[in-house]
N, C-alpha and C positions, 0 to 999 in steps of 0.2 A: 334722661329716662332712660333705665337698664332696656335692653332689646334682645331678645328671643324667640328661637322656633321651636313649637313643641314638636314631637315626634310621638305621634297617634298610632294607636294600636288601629287593628280594622273594626266598625263598628259590628258593637253584638246585639241582639234582638234578645231583650230580655221578657218573658211573657208572665203571666200571674202565677205563684207559686201553686195556687190548687185551681180545681174549676171553676169556673164563674159563671153567672147567668148568659143564655144566650138571647139578647133581645135588644129593640130598639128604642134609645131614650130621647126623647123630646126636650132641648132647650128651650129656654128660654126667652121674651120678646127681646131681653138686653142680651141675653148672649149673641141672638142673632141679627146684631146690626154688622153690616158689611164692613164699618171702619176697623171690627175688630177681628177682620180675618187678618191674621199674622202670626207670628211669633215673635215671644217676650220673653228676655233673660235675667234671671237675679243669679249670682256668684257669691258664695261662700266661701272664707279663706280660711284655714285650721293649722294649729300646731302639735304637734303629739307633745304628750306630756312627758312621755319618753321615748328618746328620739330613737326610731326602729321598732318601735313595738303599737302597732303589731307592723309584721314585714310588707312592706308595699303591696305583693301580692295580694296576700292573707287581707289588706285593707281593702280591698279593689271585691275581693270576694265576699266580704262581708256586708262591704256596702250595696253589690248587687241582690245580695239575697234578702237586704233588707225591701230592695225596689222592688223585687218578686213580690214579697211578702205584702208590700203595701198596695200592691196592684189590686190583692184581691179584694182589699177595703175598697180601694178606686177604680173597680174593675172597667167603668166605661174610659178611663185614661188609656187601656190599653187596646182601646178600640179605632174606627176610624170613622171620619166625617163623610158623610154624603147628601149631596144635594137633593132636594124635594124637587118633582115638576116645577118651572117657572125660575129656580136659580134661587131665588129671593132669603129662601129657607134651608138649614141645616137642620140633622138630626146625627146620633150618634148610634152606628151600628157595634154594638158590643162583642166583638168578635175576637178578643182574646190574641190578637194578633200582635200584640208585645209593642213596647216602645224600645228607643235604641240608646246604649250603652259603649260609651268610650273611654279607655284607657289611653294617657297621654304623660310623656315627661319631660320635663322643661331644667337643662340647665343654669337654672337661676334659684337663688336662694329668697325667702319669704320676704326677709329683713329688709329686701333690695326693692320692694315695692313700697316703702315707707313707711313714715309714723306719724298718726293714725291712717289706717289703711283705707284709703276711700278713692273713689272717681277722681280722676281719668288713671285705668288701670292698666300698667304698659302692657304693648301687644295685646289688647284686650280678646282679638280674633283668635288668639290663639288657643285660649282656654276654653272656646265653645264650640260646642259641637257644629260642624258643618250642614246644615240643614236644606242648601238648597233655595230657591226664591222663596223670602221671607212671609209673602203674601198667597203661596201656594198652600193650602191647608186639607184641603180634599184628598179622600183617600191617602194621606200619609203619617206616618206616626205623630202620635199628637206630643211626645215629650222626648226629648233629647237630654241625657245628661253626661257630661263628660268630667271625670275626677283627673287633674291633673296633679301628680308628682314633681314636687321639686326636690334639689338636690342636697336642702335643710333636712328633711324629714318630712315638710311643713305640704300642704297641697290644698288644691283648689276644686270645690263642686260649681258648675255652673249646669244651672238646671232652665232647659228653653222650653216654651209649653206653647202650647196654641191659644190665644187670648180669647177662643169662642165658647171655651171649656172652662178657663180659670182668668178670676181678676189678680190684683199683685196678693189680697191676702188669701186670696184659694190656693195659689202657688204656694204662698210661705205656708199655708195647714200641710199640702201635702208634702214639702222639704220636711217640714217638724213631723210627720208621720214617719218619713225615712230615716230621721235621724233618731226619731224614738225607736226604732226596731234595730238600728244599726248600734245603739248604744245596749241592747239588750232585754229592752222591754218585751211581755210578750203580746202585746196588743198597743196601738197608737193611744197617747192622752186623749186626743179627740176622735173620736169615730165621725168620718165624714157623712153628708147628706146631701141629696140630691134634689128632692123636692122642688124642680125649676117652674113647676107650675103655678107658683105664688109670684112670679113676675113676667106672668102674661096677663096681657090686657084682656076686661071683660065688656068692654064696650067700643062703639064707634070713636075713631082717633077725632081729633078736635085741634088743628094745628094751629088755628086762630087762637082757640083759650089758653094753649101752652105761652105761643108769645104776647099772651096778654100779661100772663102770668109771670113770664119771664123777659123783663125789658132790656135784652140784650137783643141788639137786631144783629142779623144773619148778611152773611156774607160767603160770597164761595170760599170754598174751602182751598186755594191753590198752590205751589209753589213761589213765593216771592223771591224778589232778585237775592237779598238777604242770606236764603236758603241756599244759595247757589255758590256762593262764598267758602273759603275752606273755615270749618267750626272747631272751637277749640274745646274743651270742658276742663272745668276747674269746680272743687269743692271748697265751700265755705262754711266754715264751725259756729255756730250760734250757742256759746255756752253761758253759763250765768251772768256772766258781768255783762255779756252782750244782750242779754233780754231784759235786765235790768236796766240797762240804760236805755231801750226801746219802751219800757213800759214807764218809768220815770217821766218820761215827754209829755205823756197825755194828761189830758185832765182826772182828775180823783174818779169818777165816775166810770170812765172807761177803762183807765187803770186797773180799775179793779175787775172787771169784767172780762177783757181781752183775753183770750187762748194764745198759747204760744205760737199756735198755726197761725192767727190771723196777725200780729205783731210782727212774726219773721214773713210771710205771704208779702202786707204792704210795705214793708222797706224794701224786699228784695225787687217788687214790681214797679215800685216807682225809682229804684236806681237802673233796672234796666231800659226802662221807658228813655230814660235819660240819657244814657250808653249810647240809644239805638239812633238817637237823635231825631227823633221824628217832630212834623212842624208842631207848633203850639197849639192849633187848630184840631189839629187829625184825633181821630176817636182810639183808643186803645182800650185792652180789655186784660184782665186775670180770667182764665178758666181755673178751677179747682175740681177735682174728685172726690165727693161725700161720699161715705162707706156708711150705706142703708142700713147694715147688719143691728147699729146698735142706734142710728137716728131716727129709723123708719120706723112709728109706733102703729103699724098695723094690724089687726086680728085675721086668722096666726101671726105671729111674727114667723120673720125668718129662723129656722131653728140653730141650735150649737152647730158648728160641723157644717153649715150653708159653703162649700167652697165655688159656687158657680159667679157668674157675674152680678154684683152687687153694688159697684160705684154707680153713683150719678152726678152727673156733669152743672153745676152751675157757674154764671159768671156774672161778675163785676165791670161796669163800663166806666169811663172818665175821659174829659178832653185833656189831653199831654200838658197843656198850659196848667190847668189847674192842680193837673196830679202830682207833678212835678215844681209846680210854683208854691203850693200849698203847704199847710203842715203834715206829718206825718196822721194824724187825727183825724185826716179827709181819706186817705189811704185804708187804717185802720177800720174806719165806719161803713164802707163800702165794701170791704171785705166781709166784715160782719152782717151786712143787711143781707149781701148774695147768700150766705150759709143759711140765715133762716128761713127762705126761701124755700129751702127740702123738706116742705109739708107734707101731708098726706096728698093732698090735691094735686102739689105739682108731684109726685113719683107716679100718680094715677094719669096724667095727663103726657107724660113722657111715654109711660107704657103704651097710651093710644097712639101716640107718633110713632111709636117703634113699629107697633103693628100693623102699620100701612108701611113699614120699609121706608119712612121718610128719616133725615137726620134731622135730629133735634139740636145739633148745635153746630153752626158752620161758621169760622172766625178764619180770617186770615192769618195767617201762622206767626208772618212776623211784626204782628201786632199784637198777639196775644202770648202772655206768660203763662205756662200749664205749669199746674203743682197738683202733688197727691203726697198725703200724710202719713206713712206706714212706719212712724218712729217709735209706735207703741206695741209692736210685734212681738216683741218676745224675744229678744237677742238671746238671753241667757238659757230661752228653752233650747238652744241649738246647738248644744254642748252636745260630744259625739262620748263624753266620759274617758276615753282613751286617745281624744285628742280636744283640745279648747278651741272654741273660733274665735280669732282674732279680729275680724271685720267681715265686710261684704255689703252687699245692698246690689240696686240699679245698675247694667252693665254700662248704660249709657251709650250703648252701639247697636248697628242695626240700623232698622228704619227710622227715618227722618223726626219723625211724629214721638219716636221711645226715644230721639237723642234731647227733643227738644224738651221731655216731660222731666220736671224737676221732682225727684220721689224722695222726701224727707227721710231720713234715715237715724238710728239715734249710735253716736259713737264713744270713746273716751278723746279727750286731749292728750296734750303732753302733761299736764296737771292732775290726770287721772280724773277732770271732770268730764258729766255725763252734758254732752252737747248733740245737736240736733246739726246734723251735717246736709247742706244743700247744694247739690251737684247742677251746674250751669254750663249749657253750650250756647256759644257766641261765634259770631266770628270775630277775629283774633284782635282788631283793633277797639270794637265793642266791649270786649273782655278786658282790656286793659282800660278803658272808661270806666265799665262798668266795677272793677274794684277802687279805682280810685272815688268811684259815688260811694261806694258802701263804707268806706273808710272817714273821707268826709263827713258825711252823714250822720254815722257814729259820734263823732267826736263833736259832731257841732250840737247834738243830741245830751253828749255827757256835759257840755259847757253850757247849757241853756238849764240844765237840771240844777245846776249849782245852786 
């Protein structure tokens, strides 16, 4: 894998292009989770349509200007987080102090990153702003953006943001706003909406009711021995052929109803569990993050442009022996049943629990596969006009939970087919077993469907 060191400029502070409201913004109960006090990064890679046009310095100026204009619409992002007395709740002081922009250069060509361009990205830390302690978020900039220019004329944009302000969908929405403005649009395609009060509990918390509704057992969230080993990351592509193979192995009823996410998640969970060689009588789980923007039928609904945290966690559990020894059908059904548990009642119960400052999901990380699907976030909308997007997604870098969370993204394989890319981080030996398991299961399902 190619190695390089980025030559970074001094960090610049970018403030909103025009005057913005000076006020205090309340966060939602979902935003205020202590586990979200960290910075997370998305990286997008671009190839210029005409080499050298615009010049690197001009391109940087365009992006900085677009960032400043975007902060007029997303002005809370230019503020700072402040703790309320007691330390459990945060608010945003909309001070217009600004965000951080760094320009960097790397002596490497975009094609050296591989095709398709998927995690793990070489020397990923060289592409990302240095933000210090990733879990210290109070009184710091809420957004860091590094543009890294490559010697071929391509470049990377790495957006690092405080998770208390945005989830993955909100971060993508803000990045699209910057891209819209850098492309020359007068206004962003989607106007932002704060409306965090819609995700604030209106009742006393009821942990017991939540646990009864969500059948997963809680256990302390500690760093297990496997996390102390050196982790490796690989990305696995699921294209039309792989999806069809998984689907055709299911009974007709389930084959018709199962989503692509359910198929992939069930297969990866099963193979990952086998690769980690847990004892047959141990319990493992898959934890996946469901976007309430489209699935929560509340009144009023979350408005278009909502960019706060609106992702809720649901869990499916299984005994290792039954999960790995049974058919794929069993795993798909468990994932499907967990997904449909995210009802209005479920969301209300979660908000009640969060309002008391409690965790609503505590799992042992070595026994949990964490997945989220952002594959339909609209990669084609990331086009700059003067530069085309050629890849990108989660960085799989930084905090251990970030590295263990598989964010499904879309990409094209060597044949030009649309695929779902699934990045996985595991200890090295477990990764070898996982890849073998996935290949073996796919071949076995293909044979059984003949």
